[in-house]
BABA-41016 format. One line per 5 residues: number of its first residue (from 1); their letters; for each residue z negated, y, x of N, C-alpha, C, O. Coordinates in steps of 0.02 Angstrom, whole numbers, plus 50000, padded with zeros to 5 digits. Atoms other than C-alpha are relative to their C-alpha. Example, Ala and Ser with C-alpha at 12.3 -4.5 7.8 and 13.67 -1.06 7.14 Angstrom:
2
1) as) 50000 49941 50045 49610 49775 50615 50000 50060 50045 49967 50059 50097; 50003 49941 49958 49643 49947 50684 49963 50055 49961 49955 50110 49986;
This chain:
311
1) mgkri) 50000 49941 50042 50000 50000 50000 50000 50062 50044 49963 50065 50093; 49993 49941 49960 50048 50171 50067 49936 50042 50002 49898 50044 49954; 50058 49955 49991 49916 50291 50134 50021 50072 49988 50079 50090 49993; 49991 49927 50003 49896 50476 50102 49979 50027 50068 49921 50023 50087; 50011 49982 49930 49913 50549 50276 50013 50074 50012 50062 50102 49987;
6) vialg) 49987 49933 49973 49894 50722 50353 50011 49992 50075 49969 49964 50110; 49982 50004 49929 49980 50735 50523 49995 50068 50032 50025 50116 50008; 50006 49938 49962 49930 50870 50647 50042 49993 50064 50022 49958 50110; 49955 50004 49942 50073 50893 50770 49976 50046 50056 49961 50104 50045; 50016 49959 49941 50029 50952 50945 50060 50038 50025 50117 50026 50004;
11) gnalg) 49946 49958 49973 50131 51079 51042 50054 49960 50035 50112 49981 50037; 49950 50040 49965 50217 50940 51140 50053 49973 49953 50106 49950 49975; 49951 50024 50049 50305 50891 50978 50049 50054 49980 50095 50042 49942; 49959 49943 50021 50386 51063 50964 50037 50035 50056 50083 50074 50043; 49968 49964 49945 50438 51121 51138 49972 50070 50007 49929 50091 49968;
16) ntlae) 50026 49934 49985 50409 51294 51210 50050 50056 49985 50031 50115 49982; 49949 49950 50015 50573 51383 51171 50038 49979 49938 50030 49923 49914; 49961 50016 50060 50691 51391 51022 50045 49940 50013 50050 49895 49971; 49955 50056 49985 50816 51275 51107 49961 49934 50007 49982 49883 49981; 50042 50060 49992 50679 51152 51157 49975 49976 49932 49973 49916 49918;
21) qmtav) 50026 50018 50065 50609 51157 50981 50052 49965 49957 50036 49916 49924; 49948 50030 50041 50774 51117 50897 50014 49928 50021 50031 49885 49980; 49992 50069 49975 50788 50963 51009 49938 49958 49983 49944 49901 49962; 50062 50037 50009 50605 50914 50993 49989 49979 49928 49966 49923 49916; 50014 50017 50070 50597 50918 50802 50043 49941 49977 50023 49905 49932;
26) khtsk) 49960 50059 50018 50738 50790 50791 49964 49936 50021 49963 49887 49984; 50039 50056 49975 50633 50671 50896 49937 49991 49957 49920 49935 49937; 50061 50001 50041 50476 50717 50798 50014 49972 49931 49974 49933 49904; 49983 50022 50067 50563 50687 50632 50010 49925 49994 49995 49896 49943; 49990 50073 50001 50607 50508 50678 49932 49965 49993 49925 49917 49955;
31) aiadl) 50066 50032 50003 50423 50465 50706 49968 50010 49932 49936 49965 49905; 50028 49987 50067 50371 50548 50542 50037 49960 49947 50006 49933 49901; 49960 50039 50049 50514 50465 50447 49981 49926 50002 49985 49893 49950; 50023 50070 49996 50452 50296 50511 49941 49988 49953 49938 49937 49919; 50058 50006 50044 50289 50326 50418 50019 50004 49926 49995 49966 49884;
36) ieqgh) 49978 49992 50069 50375 50386 50260 50038 49939 49976 50031 49918 49919; 49961 50060 50018 50492 50237 50263 49954 49941 49984 49973 49896 49947; 50048 50053 50014 50338 50125 50262 49963 50010 49934 49924 49968 49913; 50031 49988 50065 50284 50204 50098 49941 50047 50001 49908 50056 49950; 50056 49953 49996 50155 50328 50161 50021 50069 49974 50078 50089 49981;
41) eviis) 49989 49931 50021 50140 50502 50083 49973 50045 50056 49919 50034 50083; 50014 49963 49939 50138 50636 50217 49998 50076 49989 50041 50104 49956; 50003 49927 49990 50082 50816 50244 50001 50011 50075 49968 49975 50112; 49994 49985 49929 50126 50893 50412 49973 50069 50014 49991 50118 49980; 50019 49935 49973 50036 51032 50502 50021 50001 50073 50038 49949 50102;
46) hgngp) 49976 49995 49930 50080 51096 50675 49967 50057 50036 49942 50104 50006; 50024 49945 49958 50023 51203 50819 50053 50055 50005 50109 50047 49981; 49951 49945 49991 50105 51368 50865 49984 50042 50061 50007 50099 50068; 50023 49961 49943 50025 51421 51029 50055 50035 50039 50053 50097 50046; 49946 49967 49963 50183 51453 51131 50041 50047 49956 50060 50102 49977;
51) qvgmi) 49955 49963 50044 50282 51516 50981 49968 50067 49977 50001 50119 49978; 50031 49938 50024 50156 51643 50914 49991 50049 50057 49996 50110 50047; 50005 49956 49942 50129 51711 51089 50066 50032 50017 50069 50091 50034; 49933 49974 49988 50317 51731 51113 50017 50055 49950 50043 50107 49968; 49985 49951 50052 50335 51822 50947 49959 50063 50010 49986 50119 50006;
56) nhamn) 50044 49943 49990 50186 51934 50980 50022 50043 50060 50022 50104 50056; 49976 49964 49940 50251 51979 51154 50065 50037 49985 50073 50095 50005; 49936 49968 50016 50426 52015 51087 49991 50061 49956 50023 50113 49966; 50012 49944 50045 50360 52127 50949 49967 50059 50038 49983 50117 50025; 50032 49948 49961 50250 52222 51072 50050 50035 50046 50049 50096 50053;
61) elsre) 49949 49970 49956 50396 52248 51192 50048 50043 49960 50071 50095 49985; 49956 49960 50042 50504 52310 51049 49971 50069 49987 50006 50120 49992; 50031 49936 50015 50380 52446 51005 49988 50041 50064 49986 50103 50061; 50015 49964 49938 50345 52490 51188 50062 50023 50037 50064 50079 50063; 49942 49987 49957 50516 52484 51270 50062 50023 49961 50102 50061 49988;
66) vesdf) 49937 49988 50036 50650 52495 51134 49993 50054 49947 50031 50103 49947; 50010 49951 50054 50584 52590 50983 49927 50021 50000 49884 49987 49973; 50070 49979 49991 50427 52689 51023 49965 50014 49933 49904 50010 49929; 50032 49987 50065 50399 52731 50839 49996 49937 49957 49973 49940 49900; 50005 50063 50037 50411 52547 50787 49927 49978 50000 49897 49975 50053;
71) piipl) 50071 50016 50003 50238 52495 50726 49983 49934 50035 50024 49887 50035; 50024 50062 49971 50137 52363 50818 49992 49948 49944 49963 49963 49892; 50004 50053 50050 50152 52198 50723 49934 49961 50010 49922 49936 50064; 50063 50036 49993 49981 52119 50688 50010 49926 50017 50061 49896 50000; 49996 50071 49981 49946 51946 50759 50005 49955 49938 50038 49904 49941;
76) svcva) 49997 50040 50061 49921 51880 50581 50072 49995 49974 50093 49942 49949; 49929 50001 50021 50102 51928 50541 50040 49956 50047 50087 49921 50026; 49965 50043 49951 50160 51843 50701 49987 49926 49984 50032 49885 49992; 50014 50069 50021 50072 51683 50641 50045 49981 49941 50072 49926 49939; 49957 50013 50058 50168 51698 50476 50072 49988 50023 50106 49943 49998;
81) msqsy) 49932 50009 49973 50332 51718 50572 50008 49932 50032 50059 49898 50023; 49996 50065 49966 50294 51564 50676 50000 49943 49950 50036 49894 49958; 49999 50051 50052 50255 51462 50520 50070 49993 49970 50094 49937 49958; 49934 50001 50033 50423 51510 50446 50053 49967 50043 50090 49923 50019; 49944 50027 49962 50536 51470 50591 49987 49929 50026 50034 49891 50036;
86) igydl) 50015 50069 49982 50445 51312 50646 50010 49956 49938 50038 49902 49943; 49992 50038 50062 50439 51253 50465 50073 49989 49982 50092 49935 49960; 49928 50005 50013 50625 51289 50445 50030 49944 50042 50067 49902 50015; 49972 50052 49957 50669 51180 50595 49974 49931 49981 50013 49883 49979; 50029 50065 50018 50550 51041 50543 50028 49973 49935 50048 49915 49932;
91) qnalr) 49977 50025 50065 50603 51030 50361 50074 49983 50002 50097 49937 49969; 49928 50013 49992 50786 51038 50411 50012 49933 50033 50050 49891 50009; 49990 50061 49962 50773 50899 50540 49974 49939 49962 50004 49886 49963; 50030 50057 50036 50660 50789 50432 50042 49982 49939 50051 49922 49925; 49956 50013 50058 50772 50807 50278 50060 49960 50023 50079 49911 49990;
96) eelln) 49940 50035 49974 50922 50753 50382 49984 49928 50019 50021 49882 50003; 50020 50067 49979 50830 50605 50457 49987 49954 49940 50007 49896 49941; 50015 50040 50059 50769 50545 50287 50064 49982 49962 50072 49926 49939; 49937 50013 50035 50942 50562 50207 50041 49948 50038 50073 49905 50007; 49964 50050 49960 51017 50463 50352 49972 49929 49989 50006 49880 50001;
101) rgipk) 50031 50064 50014 50895 50324 50305 50003 49982 49925 49975 49932 49904; 49994 50013 50071 50938 50334 50120 49937 50018 49961 49924 49988 49908; 50062 49979 50034 50775 50421 50072 50008 50073 49979 49996 50117 50020; 49988 49931 50023 50814 50576 49967 49935 50035 49979 49924 50049 49920; 50067 49973 50014 50639 50652 49981 50000 50075 50017 50019 50093 50072;
106) pctsi) 50003 49929 49984 50616 50842 49967 49949 50015 50054 49896 49985 50057; 50046 49977 49947 50536 50928 50118 49992 50075 49993 50041 50112 49991; 50013 49930 50016 50454 51096 50090 49947 50029 50047 49895 49998 50059; 50049 49964 49959 50365 51221 50204 49965 50052 49956 49996 50086 49916; 50041 49953 50038 50223 51325 50130 49970 50051 50048 49935 50032 50095;
111) itqvi) 50034 49948 49962 50173 51492 50205 49927 49998 49979 49911 50011 49921; 50069 50018 50016 49987 51457 50215 49950 50050 50028 49948 50062 50088; 50054 49956 49980 49843 51580 50218 49934 49961 49999 49922 49920 49955; 50064 50036 49994 49672 51519 50273 49943 50050 50006 49944 50095 50048; 50057 49955 50001 49509 51606 50234 49955 49987 50061 49939 49929 50077;
116) vdped) 50049 50005 49945 49396 51642 50384 49943 50049 49985 49949 50093 49943; 50059 49957 50008 49225 51724 50395 50005 50058 50048 50010 50047 50109; 49996 49943 49954 49233 51902 50465 49942 50004 50049 49946 50037 50101; 50058 50001 49956 49061 51870 50542 50000 49939 50046 49951 49927 50082; 49995 50059 49956 49120 51712 50632 49990 50024 50073 50025 50070 50095;
121) pafqh) 50012 49979 49930 49052 51726 50812 50061 49993 50045 50063 50022 50099; 49939 50008 49960 49224 51672 50875 50035 50067 50012 50069 50074 50063; 49968 49935 49990 49283 51852 50852 49971 50038 50060 50003 50082 50087; 50031 49968 49941 49162 51903 50990 50011 49960 50064 49996 49983 50119; 49991 50044 49942 49209 51758 51104 50068 49966 49996 50072 49908 49978;
126) pskpi) 49933 50030 50002 49399 51730 51116 50004 49935 50041 49975 49930 50095; 49997 50065 49965 49442 51551 51165 50067 49964 49992 50079 49914 50026; 49939 50038 50016 49615 51502 51097 50059 50025 50041 50078 50083 50034; 49943 49977 49960 49761 51507 51221 50063 50006 49956 50076 49963 49914; 49935 49992 50033 49927 51574 51155 50051 50023 50051 50033 50047 50105;
131) grfms) 49946 49976 49956 50095 51612 51234 50012 49955 50059 49987 49899 50063; 49977 50040 49943 50171 51552 51395 49948 50000 50057 49902 50041 50057; 50041 50002 49940 50088 51504 51559 50027 50052 50050 50088 50065 50051; 49979 49950 49951 50092 51634 51697 49956 49997 50062 49905 49962 50062; 50039 49999 49938 50029 51669 51873 49938 50043 49992 49933 50082 49944;
136) reeae) 50060 49959 50002 49860 51747 51909 50018 50074 50004 49989 50116 49969; 49981 49931 49991 49946 51907 51966 50028 50030 49935 50011 50087 49918; 49971 49976 50063 50045 51924 51804 49946 50007 49947 49946 50054 49907; 50054 49998 50049 49891 51885 51701 49955 50061 50011 49935 50095 49964; 50043 49942 49984 49788 52018 51791 50035 50065 49981 50003 50113 49959;
141) slqke) 49962 49940 50017 49928 52145 51765 49998 50013 49924 49988 50070 49903; 50003 49993 50073 49932 52112 51576 49930 50019 49976 49921 50056 49927; 50069 49985 50018 49744 52119 51569 49985 50075 50009 49952 50106 49967; 50010 49928 49987 49745 52294 51646 50042 50043 49953 50018 50093 49928; 49953 49959 50039 49897 52357 51550 49986 49999 49925 49989 50050 49892;
146) kgyvm) 50005 50007 50073 49862 52288 51375 49929 49984 49977 49915 49985 49917; 50068 50017 50020 49678 52242 51379 49993 49929 49974 49942 49913 49942; 50004 50070 50022 49716 52058 51345 49943 49965 50035 49925 49982 50091; 50046 50045 49968 49585 51927 51379 50041 49941 50026 50077 49910 49988; 49959 50052 49969 49661 51801 51501 49955 49944 50025 49897 49955 50042;
151) medag) 50039 50058 49978 49604 51627 51551 50046 49950 50035 50103 49940 50014; 49964 50055 49968 49660 51490 51670 49995 49939 49955 49940 49922 49932; 49996 50053 50051 49715 51343 51561 50014 49932 50032 50071 49915 50046; 49996 50071 49978 49679 51167 51627 50045 49989 50061 50080 49939 50065; 49962 50008 49938 49760 51196 51797 50075 50011 49994 50112 50000 50042;
156) rgwrr) 49928 49992 50011 49930 51237 51720 50023 50072 50006 50083 50086 50001; 49982 49930 49996 49925 51426 51740 49954 50041 49956 49906 50015 49926; 50041 49954 50039 49852 51578 51653 50034 50016 49933 50095 50021 49929; 49973 49983 50066 49871 51620 51468 49954 50052 49967 49896 50059 49985; 50040 49956 50041 49812 51751 51346 49957 49959 49953 49980 49907 49928;
161) ivasp) 50042 50034 50049 49665 51697 51237 49979 50049 49946 49968 50108 49959; 50019 49960 50058 49620 51760 51064 49945 49964 49962 49928 49907 49977; 50053 50030 50040 49483 51728 50937 50026 49941 49960 50084 49940 49939; 49981 50060 50038 49485 51559 50849 49944 49982 49950 49905 49936 49962; 50052 50013 50050 49374 51566 50694 50012 49934 49963 50069 49910 49960;
166) kprdi) 49994 50062 50038 49339 51411 50590 50029 50013 49931 50014 50064 49900; 49972 49992 50068 49439 51387 50429 49947 49985 49947 49908 49938 49954; 50049 50009 50054 49336 51404 50269 50033 49975 49936 50003 49936 49899; 49965 50022 50060 49464 51380 50131 50075 50014 50008 50094 50057 50048; 49927 49993 49996 49653 51364 50107 50024 50031 49935 50015 50002 49881;
171) veiet) 49982 49961 50060 49725 51492 49987 50051 49963 49957 50044 49961 49896; 49945 50033 50037 49881 51392 49938 49988 49926 49988 50035 49889 49976; 50014 50072 50003 49792 51224 49925 50024 49969 49934 50045 49911 49934; 49978 50029 50064 49835 51201 49740 50075 49985 50001 50097 49934 49975; 49928 50012 49994 50022 51218 49778 50013 49941 50046 50055 49899 50031;
176) iralf) 49992 50055 49952 50007 51102 49928 49983 49933 49966 50020 49884 49972; 50023 50061 50034 49912 50973 49824 50050 49978 49946 50064 49919 49939; 49953 50017 50053 50036 50982 49679 50064 49969 50028 50089 49919 50001; 49939 50027 49968 50187 50952 49793 49986 49931 50030 50026 49885 50024; 50020 50063 49968 50096 50813 49887 49994 49945 49946 50019 49890 49955;
181) nagqv) 50010 50049 50053 50046 50726 49725 50066 49982 49965 50072 49929 49935; 49934 50013 50030 50227 50741 49665 50045 49958 50047 50102 49945 50030; 49963 50043 49954 50282 50636 49815 50045 50036 50049 50086 50005 50082; 49959 49962 49953 50360 50776 49917 49967 50001 50069 49906 49993 50075; 50026 49990 49932 50343 50797 50105 49985 50074 50008 50029 50116 49998;
186) viagg) 50022 49931 49997 50244 50956 50134 49983 50019 50072 49949 49981 50107; 50018 49971 49935 50234 51061 50293 49956 50061 49985 49980 50109 49955; 50047 49947 50019 50081 51173 50280 49947 50010 50055 49938 49967 50098; 50053 49987 49951 49942 51254 50381 50027 50009 50070 49991 49997 50118; 49970 49992 49934 50062 51291 50524 49960 50048 50044 49940 50102 50022;
191) gggip) 50038 49958 49954 49973 51360 50677 49928 50009 49979 49895 50055 50002; 50068 49994 50025 49808 51331 50588 49995 50044 49939 49940 50054 49912; 50000 49955 50058 49860 51448 50447 49994 50073 50021 49972 50088 50077; 50006 49928 49988 49868 51637 50436 49928 50020 49986 49906 50013 49929; 50070 49984 50012 49688 51696 50459 49992 50063 49959 50017 50116 49977;
196) vireg) 50011 49943 50045 49634 51810 50317 49927 50001 49978 49893 49950 49978; 50066 49993 50029 49471 51878 50248 50007 50029 49930 50054 50066 49916; 49998 49975 50068 49432 51916 50066 49968 50070 49997 49913 50081 50022; 50027 49933 50014 49408 52099 50017 50014 50012 49926 50063 50044 49908; 49987 49999 50071 49390 52088 49829 50057 49953 49983 50055 49894 50000;
201) shlrg) 49940 50040 50015 49558 52028 49764 50050 49999 50057 50098 49961 50056; 49953 49993 49944 49643 52076 49927 49984 49951 50056 49925 49936 50068; 50008 50041 49941 49671 51959 50075 50026 50039 50060 50085 50056 50063; 49980 49961 49941 49674 52051 50242 50007 49955 50061 49962 49917 50078; 49987 50040 49940 49752 51971 50396 49955 50020 50058 49937 50078 50065;
206) mgavi) 50043 49988 49942 49646 51954 50553 50037 49982 50064 50081 49939 50064; 49968 50012 49935 49698 51958 50736 49970 49940 50034 49928 49946 50079; 50029 50062 49974 49659 51777 50775 50050 49943 49990 50101 49951 49956; 49961 50062 50011 49732 51601 50783 49950 49944 49987 49907 49930 50028; 50045 50055 50019 49643 51458 50693 50024 49935 50033 50084 49923 50038;
211) dkdfc) 49982 50065 49970 49639 51288 50779 50032 49956 49947 50003 49945 49894; 49963 50038 50051 49767 51181 50689 49967 49933 49983 49978 49907 49928; 50033 50063 50016 49661 51023 50703 49944 50010 49949 49935 49967 49906; 50052 49986 50050 49516 51102 50607 50031 50017 49932 50004 49997 49881; 49965 49986 50063 49637 51170 50476 50026 49936 49969 50021 49926 49909;
216) sclma) 49974 50064 50025 49718 50998 50461 49944 49958 49971 49954 49925 49920; 50058 50037 50024 49546 50920 50440 49980 50025 49930 49967 49986 49885; 50018 49971 50065 49504 51041 50298 50052 49983 49947 50035 49965 49891; 49946 50015 50047 49674 51015 50216 49998 49927 49979 50007 49911 49921; 50003 50071 50015 49657 50826 50228 49944 49985 49950 49952 49942 49906;
221) qqvda) 50055 50009 50048 49489 50836 50138 50020 50025 49931 50006 49993 49881; 49985 49968 50064 49556 50952 50003 50056 49966 49960 50061 49975 49900; 49948 50037 50037 49706 50841 49960 49980 49927 49992 50020 49886 49967; 50026 50068 50006 49599 50682 49966 50044 49950 50038 50065 49899 50011; 49961 50045 49957 49695 50603 50111 49957 49941 50021 49896 49944 50021;
226) dvlii) 50034 50059 49973 49652 50431 50177 49992 50003 50076 49942 49981 50104; 49998 50000 49927 49697 50463 50359 50020 50069 50025 50066 50100 49998; 49980 49941 49962 49703 50614 50475 50026 49976 50067 49989 49945 50106; 49971 50019 49935 49822 50584 50621 50007 50063 50042 50042 50110 50022; 49996 49944 49953 49801 50704 50767 50041 49976 50059 50020 49934 50098;
231) ltave) 49954 50021 49947 49948 50688 50885 49992 50044 50061 49987 50105 50056; 50013 49964 49938 49926 50737 51066 50042 49971 50057 50089 49933 50045; 49958 50019 49943 49993 50707 51242 49981 49934 50031 50012 49912 50079; 50021 50064 49973 49900 50544 51274 49996 49949 49943 49987 49967 49885; 49999 50053 50051 49903 50376 51184 49931 49988 49970 49925 49970 49911;
236) kcain) 50068 50011 50023 49714 50362 51173 49953 50051 50032 49970 50081 50083; 50053 49961 49968 49556 50462 51206 49971 49959 50057 49978 49898 50060; 50032 50035 49944 49462 50421 51365 49935 50035 50017 49927 50095 50007; 50060 49971 49969 49290 50446 51439 50008 49994 50075 50044 49951 50100; 49993 49995 49927 49272 50490 51623 50074 50010 50020 50098 49981 50068;
241) fgksn) 49927 49990 49991 49452 50552 51613 50016 50023 50071 49986 50070 50097; 49978 49981 49934 49540 50561 51781 49957 49974 50057 49970 49989 50115; 50045 50026 49948 49399 50471 51873 50013 49926 50010 50050 49894 49972; 49989 50071 49985 49393 50298 51951 49973 49954 49945 49998 49898 49937; 50029 50040 50055 49288 50235 51804 50025 50022 49931 49992 50012 49881;
246) qqwld) 49970 49979 50064 49403 50307 51670 50005 49940 49953 50023 49885 49973; 49998 50053 50050 49395 50206 51509 50035 50025 49937 50013 50073 49905; 49964 49983 50061 49522 50215 51367 49962 49972 49940 49933 49918 49944; 50039 50018 50059 49447 50206 51193 50045 49980 49942 50087 50019 49920; 49962 50023 50059 49521 50102 51052 49966 50023 49935 50000 50036 49885;
251) hmste) 50038 49986 50061 49384 50143 50928 49936 50038 50018 49905 50024 50069; 50065 49967 49994 49237 50262 50910 49970 50007 49930 50004 50025 49883; 50035 49980 50060 49108 50273 50774 49989 50076 50005 49992 50104 50060; 50012 49928 49996 49072 50453 50728 49938 50015 50042 49935 50067 50075; 50060 49990 49960 48902 50433 50808 50016 49997 50075 49993 50038 50114;
256) earry) 49979 50005 49930 48979 50375 50973 50040 50061 50021 50030 50088 50075; 49957 49943 49984 49109 50514 50967 49958 50063 50009 49971 50102 50055; 50042 49940 49994 48975 50646 50939 49960 49998 50065 49949 50050 50097; 50038 50006 49937 48875 50579 51087 50045 50016 50060 50023 50049 50107; 49954 49984 49945 49028 50586 51201 50014 50075 50003 50020 50103 50058;
261) caegq) 49989 49927 50001 49059 50766 51145 49941 50035 50033 49951 50081 50073; 50060 49969 49971 48879 50811 51190 49996 49990 50076 49969 50031 50112; 50000 50015 49928 48902 50730 51361 50053 50039 50038 50054 50038 50099; 49947 49963 49968 49053 50841 51395 50058 49957 50022 50094 49975 50069; 49946 50046 49981 49175 50696 51401 50070 50026 49981 50119 50005 50010;
266) fapgs) 49935 49975 50024 49313 50794 51312 50007 50074 50015 49961 50113 50003; 49990 49932 49975 49388 50955 51379 50003 50050 49942 50040 50040 49894; 49995 49946 50050 49357 51114 51276 50071 50029 49999 50103 50035 50051; 49932 49973 50006 49520 51187 51210 50055 49949 50006 50114 49965 50002; 49951 50054 49992 49605 51019 51234 49981 49942 49954 49997 49943 49894;
271) mlpkv) 50018 50058 50040 49534 50852 51175 49938 50012 49956 49932 49982 49903; 50062 49990 50037 49364 50918 51115 50011 50020 49927 49983 49988 49883; 49991 49982 50071 49424 51008 50956 50033 49945 49960 50021 49939 49900; 49968 50056 50035 49532 50857 50912 49947 49948 49979 49947 49925 49922; 50052 50049 50016 49383 50739 50921 49952 50029 49949 49930 49993 49903;
276) eaaik) 50046 49970 50049 49271 50862 50827 50030 50000 49930 49996 49986 49881; 49966 50001 50065 49400 50878 50687 50003 49929 49973 49994 49918 49913; 49996 50071 50021 49421 50688 50684 49933 49976 49973 49931 49940 49923; 50067 50019 50023 49232 50665 50666 49988 50029 49930 49966 49994 49885; 50014 49966 50063 49220 50791 50526 50037 49968 49942 50009 49960 49888;
281) faesa) 49963 50031 50054 49358 50711 50424 49974 49930 49985 49965 49911 49927; 50023 50069 50010 49297 50532 50451 49934 49997 49963 49921 49950 49926; 50065 50000 50033 49124 50581 50390 50001 50033 49930 49951 50034 49895; 49997 49960 50061 49186 50681 50240 49998 49959 49936 49982 49986 49883; 50002 50044 50059 49199 50532 50120 50007 49927 50023 50037 49914 50075;
286) pgrrs) 49994 50070 49981 49185 50342 50123 50073 49978 50004 50115 49999 49964; 49933 50029 49993 49340 50250 50184 50050 50043 50038 50104 50019 50054; 49954 49957 49963 49418 50397 50275 49995 49985 50075 49941 49969 50101; 50000 50010 49928 49469 50378 50457 50049 50047 50033 50096 50072 50002; 49957 49957 49961 49550 50480 50593 50031 49959 50057 50002 49911 50081;
291) litll) 49964 50033 49946 49676 50427 50724 50026 50053 50049 50057 50101 50028; 49974 49956 49947 49715 50514 50889 50046 49959 50044 50026 49908 50072; 49952 50038 49960 49872 50457 50979 50061 50042 50016 50065 50101 49998; 49935 49970 49985 50046 50498 51043 50044 50002 49937 50037 49960 49893; 49951 49996 50054 50184 50552 50923 50038 49934 49993 50045 49908 49938;
296) ekakd) 49958 50060 50001 50288 50400 50970 49961 49938 49977 49991 49887 49959; 50042 50058 50016 50140 50285 50933 49968 50006 49931 49926 49965 49913; 50033 49989 50065 50094 50353 50760 50006 49939 49955 49957 49919 49923; 49989 50059 50043 50171 50205 50668 49957 49942 50023 49925 49909 49982; 50042 50054 49974 50085 50079 50782 49926 50015 49989 49887 49969 49976;
301) giegk) 50070 49981 50010 49923 50176 50767 49977 49986 49929 49921 49961 49919; 50017 50013 50070 49924 50165 50577 49992 49925 49989 49951 49903 49947; 50003 50073 50006 49951 49977 50596 49944 49970 50041 49934 49909 50042; 50057 50024 49961 49800 49966 50712 50017 49972 50068 49977 49936 50098; 49978 50029 49937 49899 49924 50867 49984 50043 50061 49984 50018 50117;
306) tgtvi) 50015 49956 49944 49855 50076 50974 49966 50062 49975 49950 50068 49916; 50034 49938 50018 49776 50248 50977 49925 49991 49999 49899 49936 50007; 50073 50001 50007 49593 50294 50958 49983 50014 49927 50001 50066 49900; 50021 49993 50069 49521 50268 50784 49928 50024 49998 49885 49997 50033; 50068 49976 50010 49367 50367 50731 49983 49989 49927 50018 50013 49883;
311) e) 50020 50014 50069 49276 50306 50576 49925 49987 49996 49898 49975 49942;
């Protein structure tokens, strides 16, 4: 019997440039179509770190270098732009892949707003990397020129970091749920959703980027999913990663996973939020489980052949 699945795509499933993305989504769509072909119902969310940084940088350069009277585009609007063009590529490629397999299933992207708390301490402590990697010298120059907060990211270079508040509610959840229940493939919560706060009846965008794994966890709970699949760059989680006593993990209870988090076994900004989101979903109702694995292994992971299961 098919499962109700929410899939959180990592950045490696999308590439870093428009050309890379158009190639990557074709590959990504094959893995997702494998699950749909097995009878599973699927919602897809995705990251947007490189893309939202690129858009934000381009908009800033436009106002600074080309049209001085062009208004600065808020980061929340840049998140919306990234949702649109990533969603367009994903729904296009997935529709084509499904039709090629004789599965005429509608694929729809939803521009998704996500409520955050204006008092969230994350606004005082930026932690979420966005945009491209750069040298220390370039990072220091941007820090002086634009006041950006910069951080070295896992030995791969320097990136801008912004606030990453926790998601509290999904504004369009009723639309997402209705499409999902109608058997459609839904792409929603892109980039963690557009962060907004409530001001009476008005929703005001905030200069932040929500972690897509936490948004996916919340969305999976609100649509009553059976499984949350968090796709990343490794086939399984590991403890003592990169050391001589490294151990790959096939299964973790939520209690074990929480203990490993407390021990510092999972890197902040990398595997840690994935495991934390996986724990939260697995504990949210009886019978729910989370899976962390590679995109190419999603089908095998659902069948229990690989990946790290948290339940």
